[in-house]
Each structure stands twice: as C-alpha cells, then as structure tokens.
C-alpha positions in Angstrom: 0.0 0.1 0.1 1.3 3.5 -0.7 2.6 5.5 2.2 0.0 8.0 3.6 0.8 11.7 3.3 1.0 13.7 6.5 -0.1 17.0 6.0 -2.2 19.7 7.9 -3.1 19.6 11.7 -5.2 16.4 11.5 -7.5 17.2 14.2 -8.1 14.0 16.0 -11.6 14.9 17.1 -12.4 15.4 13.4 -12.0 11.7 12.8 -15.0 10.8 15.3 -17.9 10.0 13.0 -20.7 12.6 13.5 -24.3 11.7 14.3 -26.9 14.1 12.7 -30.0 14.5 15.1 -33.4 15.9 15.3 -36.0 16.6 18.0 -36.3 13.1 19.3 -32.6 12.3 19.7 -31.5 11.1 23.1 -28.4 13.0 24.4 -25.8 11.9 26.8 -25.3 13.0 30.4 -22.2 13.0 32.5 -21.7 13.3 36.3 -19.0 16.1 37.2 -17.8 14.1 40.0 -16.9 11.2 37.7 -15.4 13.5 35.0 -13.0 15.1 37.7 -12.2 11.9 39.6 -8.5 10.8 39.6 -7.7 8.2 36.9 -10.9 9.3 34.6 -8.7 9.7 31.5 -11.1 7.2 29.6 -14.2 9.0 30.6 -12.5 12.4 29.6 -12.1 10.8 26.1 -15.5 9.6 26.0 -16.6 13.2 26.9 -14.9 14.7 24.1 -16.0 12.0 21.7 -19.2 12.6 22.5 -19.1 16.2 21.6 -17.4 15.4 18.5 -20.1 12.8 17.5 -23.2 14.8 18.8 -22.1 18.3 19.4 -23.9 18.5 22.6 -24.0 16.8 26.2 -24.9 17.7 29.8 -23.0 17.6 32.9 -24.7 17.1 36.3 -23.7 17.5 40.1 -21.8 20.7 39.7 -20.8 22.4 43.0 -23.1 25.3 44.2 -21.1 28.5 43.9 -20.2 30.4 46.9 -22.3 33.3 45.9 -23.6 35.0 42.7 -21.0 37.7 42.5 -19.1 37.6 39.2 -15.9 35.9 40.6 -17.7 33.3 42.7 -20.4 32.4 40.3 -17.9 31.4 37.7 -15.5 29.4 39.8 -17.3 26.2 39.6 -17.3 26.4 35.8 -13.7 27.6 35.5 -12.5 24.7 37.5 -14.6 22.0 35.3 -13.3 23.5 32.0 -9.7 24.0 33.1 -9.6 20.3 34.2 -11.5 19.1 31.2 -9.8 20.8 28.6 -7.4 23.6 29.7 -7.3 27.6 29.3 -10.5 29.2 28.2 -10.8 31.7 25.4 -11.3 35.3 26.9 -13.1 38.3 25.5 -10.2 40.9 24.6 -12.1 43.4 27.1 -13.6 41.0 29.9 -11.8 40.6 33.2 -12.8 37.1 33.5 -12.7 34.1 31.3 -16.3 33.6 32.0 -19.4 35.6 31.4 -22.5 36.1 33.6 -26.2 36.7 32.7 -28.7 37.7 35.3 -31.1 40.6 36.0 -29.3 42.0 39.1 -26.2 43.2 37.6 -24.4 46.4 36.3 -25.7 45.7 32.8 -29.5 45.9 33.7 -29.8 49.5 32.7 -28.5 48.5 29.3 -31.3 46.5 28.5 -32.3 48.0 25.1 -28.8 47.4 23.9 -28.2 44.2 25.1 -31.5 42.6 24.4 -29.8 39.0 24.2 -28.7 39.5 28.0 -32.4 40.2 28.7 -33.2 36.6 29.9 -37.1 37.6 29.7 -36.7 38.3 26.0 -37.2 35.6 23.2 -34.1 34.8 21.3 -33.9 33.2 17.8 -31.8 30.1 17.3 -28.0 31.1 16.8 -24.5 30.1 17.3 -22.1 32.4 19.3 -19.3 34.3 17.8 -20.6 34.6 14.4 -19.3 38.1 14.5 -15.8 37.1 15.4 -13.2 35.9 12.8 -13.0 32.1 12.9 -15.8 32.0 15.6 -13.0 31.1 18.4 -15.3 29.7 20.8 -15.5 26.1 19.6 -16.8 24.3 22.8 -19.4 26.4 24.9 -19.9 25.6 28.5 -22.9 27.0 30.2 -23.7 26.6 33.9 -27.2 27.1 35.2 -25.9 28.7 38.5 -29.5 29.3 40.0 -32.9 28.4 38.9 -34.0 25.4 36.9 -35.2 25.8 33.3 -35.8 24.3 29.9 -33.7 25.1 26.9 -33.7 24.4 23.2 -31.0 23.4 20.6 -30.9 22.6 17.1 -28.4 20.5 15.1 -27.2 23.0 12.4 -25.4 20.2 10.7 -28.6 18.2 10.4 -30.2 21.0 9.0 -27.6 22.0 6.4 -27.6 18.4 5.2 -31.4 18.4 4.8 -31.2 21.8 3.0 -28.5 20.2 0.7 -31.0 17.4 -0.3 -34.2 19.4 -0.2 -33.0 22.7 -1.8 -29.5 22.4 -3.5 -29.9 26.0 -4.7 -30.6 27.4 -1.4 -27.6 25.2 0.2 -25.3 26.5 -2.4 -26.2 30.2 -1.8 -25.8 29.8 2.0 -22.5 28.1 1.5 -20.9 30.5 -0.7 -22.5 33.8 -0.3 -21.0 36.2 2.4 -23.2 37.5 5.3 -21.8 40.1 7.7 -22.1 39.7 11.5 -21.0 42.7 13.7 -21.2 43.9 17.3 -20.2 46.9 19.4 -19.5 45.6 22.9 -20.0 48.6 25.4 -20.8 46.5 28.6 -17.2 46.0 30.0 -15.4 48.9 31.3 -11.5 49.9 31.1 -10.9 47.2 33.8 -13.1 44.5 32.0 -16.0 44.7 34.7 -19.5 44.9 33.6 -20.7 48.5 33.5 -23.2 50.7 31.8 -21.6 53.8 30.7 -23.3 54.3 27.4 -21.1 53.9 24.2 -18.3 56.4 24.7 -15.7 54.9 27.2 -12.4 53.2 27.2 -14.1 49.7 27.3 -15.9 49.9 24.1 -14.9 47.2 21.6 -15.8 46.4 17.9 -16.2 43.1 16.1 -17.1 42.2 12.6 -16.9 39.1 10.4 -18.2 38.5 6.9 -18.6 34.6 6.0 -21.1 32.2 4.5 -23.6 30.8 6.9 -22.5 27.2 6.1 -19.0 26.8 5.8 -17.6 23.8 3.8 -14.1 22.1 3.9 -12.1 21.2 0.9 -14.1 17.9 0.5 -17.5 19.9 0.3 -18.3 18.7 3.9 -20.0 21.1 6.1 -17.2 22.2 8.7 -18.9 25.0 10.6 -22.2 26.8 10.9 -21.9 30.5 12.0 -25.3 32.2 12.1 -27.1 34.9 14.5 -29.9 37.0 13.2 -29.4 39.4 16.2 -25.9 40.1 15.1 -26.4 40.2 11.3 -25.1 43.4 9.7 -25.7 44.8 6.3 -25.6 42.4 3.3 -23.2 44.0 1.0 -24.1 41.9 -2.0 -24.5 42.4 -5.7 -28.0 43.5 -6.6 -28.8 40.3 -8.6 -27.8 38.0 -5.5 -29.8 39.8 -2.7 -33.3 38.3 -3.5 -31.9 34.8 -3.9 -29.7 35.1 -0.9 -32.6 36.5 1.3 -35.0 33.7 0.1 -32.4 31.2 1.0 -31.8 32.8 4.3 -35.4 33.1 5.3 -35.9 29.3 4.6 -32.9 28.5 6.7 -34.4 30.7 9.6 -37.6 28.7 9.2 -35.8 25.3 9.3 -33.6 26.0 12.5 -36.9 26.8 14.3 -38.8 23.9 13.0 -40.3 21.5 15.5 -38.7 18.7 13.8 -35.1 19.9 14.4 -35.5 21.7 17.8 -34.8 19.6 20.9 -36.0 20.8 24.2 -33.5 20.0 27.0 -34.0 20.2 30.9 -31.4 22.2 32.4 -31.5 21.8 36.2 -29.8 24.2 38.7 -26.1 23.4 39.1 -26.0 21.6 35.7 -23.9 22.5 32.5 -24.9 22.0 28.9 -21.9 21.7 26.7 -22.2 22.6 23.0 -20.0 22.5 19.8 -20.6 26.2 18.8 -19.5 25.4 15.4 -22.5 23.1 14.9 -25.1 23.4 17.5 -27.5 26.4 17.5 -29.2 27.3 20.8 -32.3 29.8 21.8 -33.6 31.3 24.8 -34.4 28.9 27.8 -37.5 29.3 29.8 -37.6 31.2 33.1 -37.6 29.2 36.3 -41.1 28.0 37.1 -40.8 28.9 40.9 -40.1 32.6 40.2 -36.3 32.2 41.3 -33.9 34.8 39.6 -32.2 32.9 36.8 -28.3 33.2 36.7 -26.3 31.7 33.9 -22.7 31.5 33.5 -20.7 30.6 30.2 -17.2 30.1 28.9 -15.5 29.0 25.6 -12.5 27.1 24.6 -10.8 27.1 21.2 -10.6 24.2 18.9 -6.8 23.9 19.2 -6.9 23.7 23.0 -9.8 21.0 22.8 -7.9 18.8 20.3 -4.7 18.9 22.0 -6.1 17.8 25.3 -7.8 14.9 23.5 -4.3 14.3 21.8 -2.7 13.8 25.3 -5.3 11.5 26.3 -4.8 9.3 23.1 -1.0 9.4 23.7 -1.5 8.3 27.6 -3.4 5.3 25.9 -0.4 4.3 24.0 1.9 5.0 26.9 0.1 2.7 29.1 0.5 0.1 26.5 4.3 0.5 26.6 5.2 3.4 24.0 7.6 5.8 25.6 6.5 9.5 26.0 9.9 10.4 24.4 8.1 8.9 21.3 4.5 9.8 21.5 5.1 13.6 22.0 7.0 13.6 18.6 4.2 11.9 16.5 1.9 13.8 14.4 -1.8 13.6 15.0 -2.4 11.4 11.9 -0.1 8.7 13.4 -1.5 9.0 16.9 -5.0 8.4 15.2 -3.7 5.2 13.5 -2.0 3.7 16.6 -4.7 4.4 19.0 -8.5 4.0 19.2 -11.4 6.2 20.5 -13.2 4.8 23.6 -16.6 5.1 22.0 -17.2 2.4 19.4 -18.8 3.7 16.4 -20.6 0.8 15.8 -22.3 -0.1 19.2 -22.2 3.4 20.6 -21.0 2.0 23.8 -21.0 3.7 26.9 -18.6 4.0 29.8 -19.3 4.3 33.6 -20.5 7.9 34.2 -22.3 8.3 31.3 -26.2 8.4 31.3 -29.0 9.0 28.5 -31.3 12.0 29.0 
C-alpha cells in the first residue's frame, strides 16, 4: 500500500464520525464528580468524543457557587473547564474568562442595547461568535448557577444536510454567499468589569466578520455553521444576488426553528450544557417556574486547545501500552490516530461508567 501523506493539523476529534440528530434524539449526560475523579482519562475521552459525535451533552452534580457575585459564580465552571480541556478563550475586554447573565447586575440599565442579555426576551436560534473571525469559541460551556429551566437546541449540521438535499440551490447560496455579522461591545469598562456607561468609554470594543452561514471544507463537507440573526449586519451583496440570498436565508431561519429539528432539554440548577458552537444552535431557555432569579454563566474553549487535550489522552493510551512518551510526543496527529483508538465504538455506541442517556 502507498505511504500515507501527512499534512495539516489532522485534528483527532475530526476523525470521530458525526451523528446527525433531530428533536427526538437522546442526549448523553455526564456526572461532574466522575469526570473530575482521579484516573478518569477514559471517561474524559468519552466526554470529548461525545461532543465530536453529537455536538452536545450535559453535566450534572456541579458544586454550588459560594455566591452569585461575578468571580464566585464562575468558579465552578472555570474549575471544570480547566480540568477537562485547559485554558479558556477570553474576550479581549472582559476581566474574567467566563461571562454572566442575570437581571441583578451592572448591565441591567442597558436592556435596550443588550436585548440578548435580557433573559425575559425571546431569542432566535443562533451560534455564538458569528461576529468574530473564525468563531473562536468552539466548545461552549453554560452553567445554570441558579434556577432550573428548559432550553432548546438544534443540530445545524443536520439542518444543513437536509437543505443540501431538499433545496440544493439554497444550500449553494448559504455555503458561498457572504453575510456580515458585527457587534459593538459596550458593557465592559476599562478594567474589564460589567458596566453601563453608554457607548463612549475606554472599554468599548468592535467586532465584524463576513462569511457564509454554512462553511464547507475542501471535500465539500459541512465544517462549520455560523449564524446569528440578532448580530447580522448589512448584506453588501451584488444586486442580482440579494433576492435569492434572502430567500435562502429565510428558508434557513424557518428550518432552524422547525419543531422537527428543535430539541428541548431540561437544564436543572447546578448543571452544565456543553455545545459544539461550530455546529449546534441554541435559543432562549424558559424562566424558572418557581420565580427564582435565573443566573447563567458561560465560557468558551478554542478548537486547538480542545484537540490538543484529546491528543494527550490518546497519547496516554499508547503510553499505558508501553510506548515511551519520548516517542508519543513527537508523533503527528495522523499517526496518533492510526496507533490508538477512540473509547466510544462507532458501531455499538457503547457507554462508559459515568455516562447516562437523557
């Protein structure tokens, strides 16, 4: 057989077969205590492989934060993410790696500008970071720090593939025509703390990104979905492209809200939902039924950080089998992939201890 050519990053998690899902799909649930237990490498691999396969999972039994103040409320999520994947992506202006949404905070007076921060407002299905070049937030961690709710998610990959077959012309437009997303962030001050000082102060930051909604790799496969109607800017398209592009866009908007594709997920207090933000869209969760003030904490990790963590876990698999780390650390991802194996069987969809269906 001819020798394989090794080129590019060869992201290991990209080799995990993806499962396209709709509203009836059963998601996987992990227990935070099991994930963080000593010697949990295999379960940590299963966690990352589940996200590569499904783009979504939940984590239960998170510790209660000491308070709902910005630093305290983010501590449990930061510890979880640092242990599971490593360093988190951080907004260029925000002081903390995590963000907070709740009614009783400094941004409350900016309700008109921060309509997506207003937890009482409806919010269309979207991915985050559509307005940032490359959408750096690959995995999105969201902790329900106070109040139990029900949220909704949608597999953008499944919708894109449905559209590819149902309306090839619309798919071609959404995967080639560039749409602009942009945002002026005004709610962090010069020190990176939440504020409401209007739009003329030292913490103001501007983002803009122009890209297709559906992004393909060189094989024509869907690599990323980046969409947010609330952050959509001016469509600077040639006149003859505008009407077909808007018709395709409206079809996309309807499909990602279609009950066939939208799954509702219970999100109890002190639990985390984790999304592949390059694939899974999410909308507004319900308000807590008992009237409790809802407080949600979120954070992101980049694809490079996630995949290098998974690389280390696959290397350890080889090292336990007797291969020296002096060699495993020198191997490109493509060889690591050939020499080691995922823990989730693509054929049996087998589960490990600490995993449950929900």
